[in-house]
C-alpha positions, 0 to 999 in steps of 0.5 A: 581734784577728783570728778565723780560722775552722776551715775544712774540717778534712780541707783544708790550713786547719790546716797553713796555720794553723800556718804563718801563726802561726809566721811571725806570732807575733812581729810579728803580726797576732794571731788566734785559731783557731776550730775543733777544737784537735786539728787544730794540737796534733800540728803547733804548741803550742796554748792553748785559751782561753774568751775573747777577752781571753785570746789576747794573751798567749798568742800569742806562745808558742802558737795561741790556740784557741776549741774546737769539736767535730768530729763524727768525726776528720778525716783530711787529704785526705778529707773528710767531711760529717758534720764540716760542722756544725763548719764552718759553726758557725765561720764563725757563732761568728766574725762574732758575735765581730765583730758584738759588738765582741769581734774586728776582723775574720773571716779564713775558711779554705777551705771545701768547697762540695760537703761543706756543701752535702751536709748541706743548706747553702743557700748557694753559698759564704762569702760569702752565709752571711756576708751572711745572717749580718750581716743584709745579705742580697744586699749582698755584693760580692766582691773579689779583691785582690793587690799587682798588681790588685784585680778584682771580678766583678759575676756570681759563681758561676754558669755562664756562660750564667746569668752573661750573662742575670744581668748588667743595668744595675742589678746594675752600678750596685749593684755599683759603688756598694758596690764604691766605699764599700768602697775609701774606707772600708776601703782609704782611697781618697778618689777611687776609679778604677773601669774596667769590662770589657766583656762581649764580644771587643773589648768588642763592636766597636760591635755587631758582636760583641754589643750588651751594652756598648751596652744593658746596660754603658755605661748604667750607666757613664754613671749612675755618671758623673753621680753623681760616680764616677770610673769609665771603660769599658768596655774591651776585656777582652783589654788591660785587664790590662796593667801599663800599664792596670793604673796607670790605675785602683784596681779593675777591674770584670768581667762574669763570674768568670773574666774577673776572677780569670784575671789576679788569679790569674795576676798574684797567685796567692800573695798574692791576698786574697778580701775580702767587701765590703758587710758591717758586718765586715771579712772576708778569705780566701785566694784558694784551696781546700781543696787536698784533694790536697796536704793533710797533705803539708806542701806547702801555701803559706800566703802567701795567708793570711798576706796574707789576715790582714794585709790584715784587720788594716790594713782594720780599721784604715782602717774605725776611722779612718774612723769 
């Protein structure tokens, strides 16, 4: 059984939750919404539940809700930091349910980093908070997965200048280890193929356009190859994402956020899923934000949330089988 977090109550989370339930109510996978019941009550039948054991029989006819209380009524498209506590509490309670064995995976609705950080939330987003809740701070790795491509940025939510400063041989090695383990345990790939993007145009052109490939990236690849990983590169980033190139690897290890997310979202925006590797639990999320500009207008596309729910179920089954 999956746990779906509330997300920002003023965003599109409530709308895509209802649409996802309408699509999955007969076929599954089944989930419980952990949030304020009033966010869904006007859009679909709901049933407040007290335990996970009550979810299964309820799901075909109503959205099961483990209730949380908002500090102030939510207005679609108008985020309010007074409701940040419920956003954070939903994540914490969902993780606790999975760690306790009462649920199989966490799927998170979009949050606004700006809204929660106004209340003193110390994390740059979901991922590092999830790692802290799971007792593995600093071990989290963000993967974006779609039907056409999987990418992992080595540096994530930092300015490009800082990303280049953060990049190191040790960080690439650490990230690759987590990625390989996740692909084996959760995605069922016995010997995953990892392609590594260069940082500079043409992967540095043998030092003519930058030396990071020679000094930082290649030593990491060679070290990982000696350990037995199927990892190759560094490849010129401008040719790494063609159809022919993608057929040669299972995941692309990218040096900074947009290097990986631009091709992923270009190819698989509607079905892209954010997967957190390196945790003792399964966590997925739709690969989009709160979309305050269209919240409440009935225009939100649930495709990415549907993909996140289905992938969370698949990964939890794979992990169970691997165990």
